TORKOL-595372 format. One record per residue: residue number from 0; x, y, z of N, C-alpha, C in turn. Coordinates in pm, 1 decimal, padded with zeros to 6 digits. Layout:
<r resi="NUM" n_c1="X" n_c2="Y" n_c3="Z" ca_c1="X" ca_c2="Y" ca_c3="Z" c_c1="X" c_c2="Y" c_c3="Z"/>
...
This chain:
<r resi="0" n_c1="05064.6" n_c2="09940.5" n_c3="10117.5" ca_c1="05119.2" ca_c2="09891.9" ca_c3="10243.3" c_c1="05246.6" c_c2="09811.9" c_c3="10214.5"/>
<r resi="1" n_c1="05330.8" n_c2="09809.5" n_c3="10316.7" ca_c1="05457.2" ca_c2="09736.8" ca_c3="10305.8" c_c1="05474.6" c_c2="09649.3" c_c3="10428.9"/>
<r resi="2" n_c1="05545.5" n_c2="09538.5" n_c3="10413.5" ca_c1="05575.8" ca_c2="09450.3" ca_c3="10525.9" c_c1="05705.6" c_c2="09494.4" c_c3="10590.8"/>
<r resi="3" n_c1="05702.4" n_c2="09509.0" n_c3="10722.4" ca_c1="05819.2" ca_c2="09549.6" ca_c3="10800.3" c_c1="05821.5" c_c2="09470.9" c_c3="10931.3"/>
<r resi="4" n_c1="05938.8" n_c2="09463.7" n_c3="10990.9" ca_c1="05953.6" ca_c2="09402.8" ca_c3="11122.8" c_c1="05894.4" c_c2="09498.1" c_c3="11226.4"/>
<r resi="5" n_c1="05813.4" n_c2="09444.3" n_c3="11318.3" ca_c1="05751.5" ca_c2="09527.5" ca_c3="11422.4" c_c1="05797.8" c_c2="09481.1" c_c3="11560.5"/>
<r resi="6" n_c1="05878.3" n_c2="09562.6" n_c3="11630.2" ca_c1="05923.5" ca_c2="09525.3" ca_c3="11764.0" c_c1="05809.0" c_c2="09504.6" c_c3="11863.1"/>
<r resi="7" n_c1="05699.5" n_c2="09578.5" n_c3="11848.4" ca_c1="05586.6" ca_c2="09564.5" ca_c3="11940.3" c_c1="05509.2" c_c2="09435.1" c_c3="11917.8"/>
<r resi="8" n_c1="05527.3" n_c2="09373.7" n_c3="11802.2" ca_c1="05457.7" ca_c2="09248.8" ca_c3="11768.0" c_c1="05554.3" c_c2="09130.5" c_c3="11772.0"/>
<r resi="9" n_c1="05653.3" n_c2="09136.2" n_c3="11859.9" ca_c1="05748.2" ca_c2="09026.2" ca_c3="11874.3" c_c1="05845.6" c_c2="09015.0" c_c3="11758.1"/>
<r resi="10" n_c1="05875.6" n_c2="09126.7" n_c3="11692.3" ca_c1="05967.8" ca_c2="09132.9" ca_c3="11578.1" c_c1="05918.9" c_c2="09049.8" c_c3="11459.5"/>
<r resi="11" n_c1="05788.6" n_c2="09024.8" n_c3="11452.6" ca_c1="05732.5" ca_c2="08955.2" ca_c3="11337.6" c_c1="05705.4" c_c2="09054.8" c_c3="11226.2"/>
<r resi="12" n_c1="05700.8" n_c2="09005.5" n_c3="11104.6" ca_c1="05668.6" ca_c2="09089.5" ca_c3="10989.8" c_c1="05520.5" c_c2="09126.3" c_c3="10995.2"/>
<r resi="13" n_c1="05492.9" n_c2="09255.9" n_c3="10979.3" ca_c1="05355.8" ca_c2="09306.8" ca_c3="10980.5" c_c1="05339.1" c_c2="09404.0" c_c3="10864.4"/>
<r resi="14" n_c1="05216.2" n_c2="09426.8" n_c3="10826.9" ca_c1="05186.3" ca_c2="09527.0" ca_c3="10724.8" c_c1="05188.7" c_c2="09665.1" c_c3="10790.5"/>
<r resi="15" n_c1="05249.9" n_c2="09762.4" n_c3="10723.2" ca_c1="05257.2" ca_c2="09900.2" ca_c3="10770.8" c_c1="05196.7" c_c2="09992.2" c_c3="10666.4"/>
<r resi="16" n_c1="05139.3" n_c2="10102.9" n_c3="10712.0" ca_c1="05082.1" ca_c2="10204.7" ca_c3="10624.8" c_c1="05136.8" c_c2="10340.7" c_c3="10667.4"/>
<r resi="17" n_c1="05110.0" n_c2="10444.2" n_c3="10588.0" ca_c1="05152.3" ca_c2="10578.9" ca_c3="10624.7" c_c1="05069.3" c_c2="10628.6" c_c3="10742.0"/>
<r resi="18" n_c1="05125.5" n_c2="10719.7" n_c3="10820.4" ca_c1="05053.8" ca_c2="10777.8" ca_c3="10933.6" c_c1="04948.6" c_c2="10877.6" c_c3="10884.6"/>
<r resi="19" n_c1="04837.7" n_c2="10886.6" n_c3="10959.1" ca_c1="04739.4" ca_c2="10990.6" ca_c3="10932.9" c_c1="04793.4" c_c2="11121.4" c_c3="10989.9"/>
<r resi="20" n_c1="04728.2" n_c2="11232.6" n_c3="10958.8" ca_c1="04771.6" ca_c2="11361.9" ca_c3="11012.3" c_c1="04766.0" c_c2="11362.6" c_c3="11165.6"/>
<r resi="21" n_c1="04661.6" n_c2="11305.4" n_c3="11223.1" ca_c1="04649.5" ca_c2="11299.9" ca_c3="11369.3" c_c1="04763.2" c_c2="11217.7" c_c3="11429.9"/>
<r resi="22" n_c1="04796.3" n_c2="11105.3" n_c3="11368.0" ca_c1="04905.6" ca_c2="11021.0" ca_c3="11417.3" c_c1="05040.0" c_c2="11093.0" c_c3="11405.6"/>
<r resi="23" n_c1="05059.3" n_c2="11169.3" n_c3="11297.7" ca_c1="05182.6" ca_c2="11246.8" ca_c3="11282.8" c_c1="05195.6" c_c2="11348.5" c_c3="11395.4"/>
<r resi="24" n_c1="05086.0" n_c2="11413.6" n_c3="11431.4" ca_c1="05087.9" ca_c2="11510.4" ca_c3="11541.5" c_c1="05126.9" c_c2="11442.7" c_c3="11672.2"/>
<r resi="25" n_c1="05075.8" n_c2="11321.8" n_c3="11695.5" ca_c1="05106.5" ca_c2="11249.8" ca_c3="11819.2" c_c1="05252.2" c_c2="11202.9" c_c3="11822.1"/>
<r resi="26" n_c1="05305.1" n_c2="11165.0" n_c3="11708.4" ca_c1="05442.3" ca_c2="11113.2" ca_c3="11701.9" c_c1="05546.1" c_c2="11224.1" c_c3="11695.7"/>
<r resi="27" n_c1="05509.8" n_c2="11339.4" n_c3="11642.8" ca_c1="05603.8" ca_c2="11449.4" ca_c3="11614.8" c_c1="05700.5" c_c2="11480.5" c_c3="11730.4"/>
<r resi="28" n_c1="05655.2" n_c2="11489.1" n_c3="11856.2" ca_c1="05750.1" ca_c2="11521.9" ca_c3="11963.7" c_c1="05858.8" c_c2="11415.6" c_c3="11985.6"/>
<r resi="29" n_c1="05836.8" n_c2="11295.7" n_c3="11932.9" ca_c1="05929.4" ca_c2="11184.4" ca_c3="11957.2" c_c1="06015.1" c_c2="11151.0" c_c3="11835.6"/>
<r resi="30" n_c1="05991.7" n_c2="11218.7" n_c3="11724.4" ca_c1="06064.4" ca_c2="11190.0" ca_c3="11600.6" c_c1="06196.9" c_c2="11267.1" c_c3="11601.3"/>
<r resi="31" n_c1="06310.2" n_c2="11198.5" n_c3="11582.6" ca_c1="06438.9" ca_c2="11268.9" ca_c3="11576.1" c_c1="06439.2" c_c2="11372.2" c_c3="11463.1"/>
<r resi="32" n_c1="06514.1" n_c2="11478.9" n_c3="11481.2" ca_c1="06514.4" ca_c2="11589.8" ca_c3="11385.2" c_c1="06562.3" c_c2="11547.8" c_c3="11246.2"/>
<r resi="33" n_c1="06647.1" n_c2="11446.7" n_c3="11238.2" ca_c1="06700.1" ca_c2="11404.9" ca_c3="11107.9" c_c1="06603.4" c_c2="11315.3" c_c3="11029.9"/>
<r resi="34" n_c1="06487.7" n_c2="11282.2" n_c3="11090.4" ca_c1="06392.0" ca_c2="11192.1" ca_c3="11027.3" c_c1="06276.0" c_c2="11272.4" c_c3="10967.8"/>
<r resi="35" n_c1="06245.7" n_c2="11246.7" n_c3="10842.3" ca_c1="06134.0" ca_c2="11313.1" ca_c3="10774.7" c_c1="06002.4" c_c2="11246.9" c_c3="10814.3"/>
<r resi="36" n_c1="05901.1" n_c2="11327.3" n_c3="10840.3" ca_c1="05769.0" ca_c2="11271.7" ca_c3="10874.7" c_c1="05713.1" c_c2="11185.1" c_c3="10762.5"/>
<r resi="37" n_c1="05751.7" n_c2="11214.2" n_c3="10639.5" ca_c1="05701.0" ca_c2="11136.0" ca_c3="10526.4" c_c1="05757.0" c_c2="10993.7" c_c3="10525.1"/>
<r resi="38" n_c1="05860.3" n_c2="10967.2" n_c3="10605.9" ca_c1="05919.5" ca_c2="10833.6" ca_c3="10610.7" c_c1="05863.8" c_c2="10749.4" c_c3="10725.3"/>
<r resi="39" n_c1="05761.1" n_c2="10799.1" n_c3="10794.2" ca_c1="05705.9" ca_c2="10726.2" ca_c3="10908.0" c_c1="05590.8" c_c2="10635.7" c_c3="10865.5"/>
<r resi="40" n_c1="05588.1" n_c2="10517.3" n_c3="10925.4" ca_c1="05485.4" ca_c2="10418.1" ca_c3="10896.2" c_c1="05419.0" c_c2="10371.7" c_c3="11024.8"/>
<r resi="41" n_c1="05299.4" n_c2="10314.3" n_c3="11012.1" ca_c1="05221.7" ca_c2="10267.0" ca_c3="11127.4" c_c1="05186.6" c_c2="10121.1" c_c3="11106.5"/>
<r resi="42" n_c1="05205.9" n_c2="10039.5" n_c3="11209.8" ca_c1="05169.0" ca_c2="09897.8" ca_c3="11205.7" c_c1="05016.6" c_c2="09886.6" c_c3="11197.6"/>
<r resi="43" n_c1="04968.0" n_c2="09796.0" n_c3="11112.7" ca_c1="04823.7" ca_c2="09779.9" ca_c3="11095.8" c_c1="04765.5" c_c2="09667.2" c_c3="11180.0"/>
<r resi="44" n_c1="04847.5" n_c2="09598.4" n_c3="11259.4" ca_c1="04795.1" ca_c2="09496.3" ca_c3="11350.3" c_c1="04694.7" c_c2="09563.5" c_c3="11443.8"/>
<r resi="45" n_c1="04574.5" n_c2="09507.4" n_c3="11458.3" ca_c1="04469.3" ca_c2="09574.1" ca_c3="11535.7" c_c1="04504.8" c_c2="09595.3" c_c3="11682.4"/>
<r resi="46" n_c1="04599.5" n_c2="09520.0" n_c3="11734.4" ca_c1="04639.3" ca_c2="09533.8" ca_c3="11875.0" c_c1="04766.3" c_c2="09616.9" c_c3="11893.1"/>
<r resi="47" n_c1="04816.4" n_c2="09676.2" n_c3="11786.9" ca_c1="04945.0" ca_c2="09745.8" ca_c3="11791.4" c_c1="04927.3" c_c2="09892.4" c_c3="11754.5"/>
<r resi="48" n_c1="05004.5" n_c2="09979.9" n_c3="11819.9" ca_c1="05000.7" ca_c2="10123.5" ca_c3="11791.6" c_c1="05140.2" c_c2="10174.3" c_c3="11753.9"/>
<r resi="49" n_c1="05222.8" n_c2="10085.1" n_c3="11701.3" ca_c1="05362.1" ca_c2="10115.4" ca_c3="11667.0" c_c1="05373.1" c_c2="10204.9" c_c3="11544.7"/>
<r resi="50" n_c1="05460.5" n_c2="10305.7" n_c3="11554.4" ca_c1="05502.8" ca_c2="10384.7" ca_c3="11437.6" c_c1="05653.3" c_c2="10371.7" c_c3="11428.6"/>
<r resi="51" n_c1="05707.0" n_c2="10374.2" n_c3="11308.4" ca_c1="05851.4" ca_c2="10364.4" ca_c3="11291.5" c_c1="05891.7" c_c2="10420.0" c_c3="11157.0"/>
<r resi="52" n_c1="06021.7" n_c2="10446.1" n_c3="11145.4" ca_c1="06076.5" ca_c2="10500.6" ca_c3="11022.1" c_c1="06086.5" c_c2="10390.2" c_c3="10917.3"/>
<r resi="53" n_c1="06050.5" n_c2="10423.3" n_c3="10795.7" ca_c1="06066.3" ca_c2="10329.4" ca_c3="10683.6" c_c1="06215.4" c_c2="10299.0" c_c3="10669.9"/>
<r resi="54" n_c1="06253.2" n_c2="10173.7" n_c3="10672.8" ca_c1="06392.6" ca_c2="10136.6" ca_c3="10654.2" c_c1="06475.6" c_c2="10130.8" c_c3="10781.5"/>
<r resi="55" n_c1="06418.3" n_c2="10169.7" n_c3="10897.2" ca_c1="06493.2" ca_c2="10164.7" ca_c3="11022.9" c_c1="06395.1" c_c2="10143.5" c_c3="11138.1"/>
<r resi="56" n_c1="06368.3" n_c2="10017.2" n_c3="11169.5" ca_c1="06268.9" ca_c2="09987.0" ca_c3="11272.9" c_c1="06312.1" c_c2="10033.3" c_c3="11411.9"/>
<r resi="57" n_c1="06440.1" n_c2="10065.9" n_c3="11429.2" ca_c1="06487.2" ca_c2="10109.3" ca_c3="11560.4" c_c1="06446.8" c_c2="10252.9" c_c3="11592.6"/>
<r resi="58" n_c1="06407.4" n_c2="10329.1" n_c3="11490.1" ca_c1="06357.9" ca_c2="10465.3" ca_c3="11511.2" c_c1="06206.0" c_c2="10457.7" c_c3="11509.0"/>
<r resi="59" n_c1="06145.6" n_c2="10466.2" n_c3="11627.0" ca_c1="06000.8" ca_c2="10455.8" ca_c3="11633.4" c_c1="05952.1" c_c2="10461.4" c_c3="11776.1"/>
<r resi="60" n_c1="05824.6" n_c2="10439.0" n_c3="11791.7" ca_c1="05763.6" ca_c2="10442.7" ca_c3="11923.8" c_c1="05620.8" c_c2="10391.1" c_c3="11917.3"/>
<r resi="61" n_c1="05549.0" n_c2="10411.8" n_c3="12025.6" ca_c1="05411.0" ca_c2="10367.3" ca_c3="12035.8" c_c1="05320.2" c_c2="10487.4" c_c3="12053.1"/>
<r resi="62" n_c1="05218.2" n_c2="10495.1" n_c3="11969.8" ca_c1="05121.4" ca_c2="10603.8" ca_c3="11980.1" c_c1="05038.9" c_c2="10587.9" c_c3="12107.3"/>
<r resi="63" n_c1="04991.2" n_c2="10698.6" n_c3="12164.0" ca_c1="04906.7" ca_c2="10688.6" ca_c3="12283.0" c_c1="04775.1" c_c2="10618.5" c_c3="12247.6"/>
<r resi="64" n_c1="04707.9" n_c2="10560.6" n_c3="12346.5" ca_c1="04580.5" ca_c2="10493.3" ca_c3="12318.6" c_c1="04476.9" c_c2="10593.1" c_c3="12268.1"/>
<r resi="65" n_c1="04380.7" n_c2="10547.8" n_c3="12188.6" ca_c1="04278.8" ca_c2="10638.5" ca_c3="12137.3" c_c1="04193.2" c_c2="10693.4" c_c3="12251.8"/>
<r resi="66" n_c1="04144.8" n_c2="10813.2" n_c3="12230.3" ca_c1="04063.2" ca_c2="10878.6" ca_c3="12335.3" c_c1="03919.6" c_c2="10834.7" c_c3="12326.1"/>
């Protein structure tokens, strides 16, 4: 895991991990074409569903709520 700034958590530093395959499927329609899926990370804060590009917190979004 790595610490990154999370816009959904008030721009505080949070731990991020790699996306699971299911999370990649959910994020895929929103990922810009120039961004590799392998560079996407997920915030581990239990109240946050943020995904973002490693090294660029401005490229990201929020995963849909779990079913």
